[in-house]
N, C-alpha and C positions, 0 to 999 in steps of 0.2 A: 540822312547824313551824306556828305560828299567825301571825296578823298581826304585822308588825313583826319577823319572824324570831325571835320569842321562843317557846321550846318550851312546849307545853301541859302536859306532864308534866315537872316540875322535880325536881332532887335534893331528897330530904326524908328525915328519920329518923322512923320510926314505932315507938313503944315501948308495951308493955303490961306486964302482970305476969309473963308467961311467956316473952316473946320481944321482941327488939329487931331492927328492920330498918334497916340503914344502907346508904347508897349504896356499891356495890361499888367497890373501889379496888385499885391494884396491890399495896398493902401486905397485901392479903388472900390473895395467891397461895399462900403456904406453908400457912396455916391451912386454906384451902379444900381443898388437896390432902390434908391430914391427915384432914379431916372425911370425905372420900370413901372413905378406907380403912376407915371404920367400916361394914362390910358389903360392902366391895369393890363399891361401887355402879356403877362404870364397866363391870362385867362383865354388867350387865343389857342385853341386846342391843337392847331396844326403848326405851331411854332415851339421853340424851346427857350423862351425868355425866362430868366430866373425871377421868382418872387423874392421880395426883400429877405425872407428868412432862408432862401436857398442861394443867395448871392455869394456867400463864402465858398460853398462847395463848387459853384459855377467857376469862380476864379481859380480855385485850387486845381480843378480838373483841367482848365485851359493851360495853366502853367505846367502841369505834368505832361501835357501833350507837346508843349514847347521843348521840354527837356528831352523828349524822345525824338525831336526833329520832325514831328508830324503836323504841327500847326504853329502859327504865330498870331496871337490874339492882340488886339488893340482896344484901348478905351477911346471913345469918340467924344471930343469936346467941341462946343460951339465957339463962335467968335469971341464970346465973353469969358471963355475958359471953363464953363460949366460942363460937367459930364452929362451926356445926353444919350449914351448907348454904347454899343460895342460891335466890332466886326473882326474878321480874321482871315489870314491865309490858312487854308486847310488842305488835306489830301496832298501834301507836298511830295512831289516825285522829282527829286533832283536828277536822277539818271535820265529821265525823259523830258526834263525841263518843263514840267507842267505843274500848275498850282490852281487851287480853287479859291475864289473869293466868296465868303459866305458867313453863316452864323451871325448875320447882320440884323440888328434891331435898333430902333430909335424911339425916344420919347415921342408921344403923339404930337407935341407942340412943334417938333422940327421935321415931321414927316412931310414929304412932297415939297421940300424946299431946296435951295441951292446947296445946302450942306451935303445931301446925299450925292448929288451929281459930282461935286468937287471931291468927296471922299473916294468915289469910284475912280475918278480921273487920277488921283494921287496913287491909289493902289495899283491901277493898271499900268501907269507910267513906270512905277518902281519895278513891277513884275517884268514888263517887256524891255525897258531901257536900261535898268540896272542889273536885274537878275538874268536877263537874256532868255526869258521864258518863250516857248514856241506856241503855247496855248494856255489860256486862262478860262477856267470853267466857272459856271454859276449853277447852283442846284436849289430847287425849292419844291414844296409840296404841290401836288396836283390841285389841291383845293385853295392854295394861297394865290388867288387870282391877282391881287394887288401886286404881289412880288413878281409874278410871271410877267405882268404888263410892264413893270418897272425895269426888269432885266432886258426885255425886248426893246424898250425905249433907249437903253444904253447903246444898242447896236449889236448886241449878242444874237447869235442864231441858235434856234432850238435843234439839238442833236437827237433827242428822243426821250422816251419815258422808261424809267427803271421800275417795273411792277414789283410790288411787295418788297421794296428796297430796304425799308427800315421798320423796326417794331418800336412804336412810340411809347413813352412812359406809361400811358394809360392802356397799353396793349393793342391799340389799333395799328394796322399795317399801312405804311405810307408809300404811295406811288410818288416817285421823285422825277421831276422834269429837269432835264439837263440841257444847259445852254453853253456856248463857248464863243470866245473871240480868238482868232489866230493871229500870230505875229504879222502876217501879211496884211491883215485887216486893220491892224492897230493904227496906222497913220490916219485912215479915214475916220475911225471911231474917235481918235483923239480930237480931230477937227470938229466932229459932231458934238462932243461933250463940251469943248471950249466954246462953241457957238451957243449952246444952251446956257452956259454960265454968263456969256456976254449979253444975254437977253433976260434981264431980271424979271420982266413982266410975265415970262413964260414959266409955269410951274415945272420944277425939275423932276 
C-alpha cells in the first residue's frame, strides 16, 4: 500500500488488438477452469495452473492477495472475448517502485502467438509509463525452459537463480530463475515487442 492506504497498483483493464486483460473476478471461475483443460495445464509439475476443481480456490486466493495490496490478477481474453488464461502483477513493492509480472498461463491453443507478446507489452507499458516502475521482474522455475526462453525473447535480462526458493504443492523444492527489465531499458524493449507484433509471420 502507498500513502493514505491507497494501493499503488489499482484494478485496470488493458486492451489491444489480440488480447484483453480484465481484473480477475469470481465470475471467471468456470471459464478459467475450462481454459486450463486446453492442454491439461495443471499436470505440468513445475507450474501452478489450477485444475477445474481448484479454480474457485485459485481465484479466491488471488483476490485475497489483491485486498492485501500484494498482487493484481487478470483474466486473459483472446480477440473473440474467450477466456484463455490468467496473469498478474505480484510481489508489489510500492516503496521501491518494483513489481513482478508472472503467474502467467495460457490455454495450449494460444501459446506462442501474438496474444502473449501483446499481453506483456500492455503490462510492461502500464508498469513503466503509468505506475512509474523502475524495474519489472519475471520469475520462473529452473525446469520451465519454455518460459525461460520466452522471458529472454521479451528482452529481459537474467539476474540470477534463487536456490530452494519455493516449496511446491507436491513437496519438491523449486529453484527460481529471476529476470528483470529496468526503466532505462524499457524504450528499447517496447520497440522490440512492437516490432514482433508488426511481423505476424514470426511466432511471438
